[in-house]
Residue, then its C-alpha position, 0 to 999 in steps of 0.5 A: m592534538s589540539v592543533i588537529l582539533r582546531i583545524l577540524f573545528l575550523l573546517a566544521g565551522a566553514i561547512t556548517a556556515l554553508f547550511v546554517a546562519r552563524d547567529a542561529l542558536n544551534f550553530g555550535i551544536i551543529q558545528t560540533f556534530v559536523a566536527v564529529l562526522l569529520v573525525t569519523a571520516v578521517l578515522g575511517v579513511g585511515s583505517l581503510w588505507s591501512l587495510r589496503r596497504k596490508t594486502 
């Protein structure tokens, strides 16, 4: 589980760095927000995939 979270935070850091400077005070907060969005997207795709497979 921690490996998955580390990968998601690595991706979130890269995505956040495109929009916010790394030395900004709120970089960690925005990185966490992007990580939560990524987790939500992964869970949404997984649930939609399982719905598609059942039909």
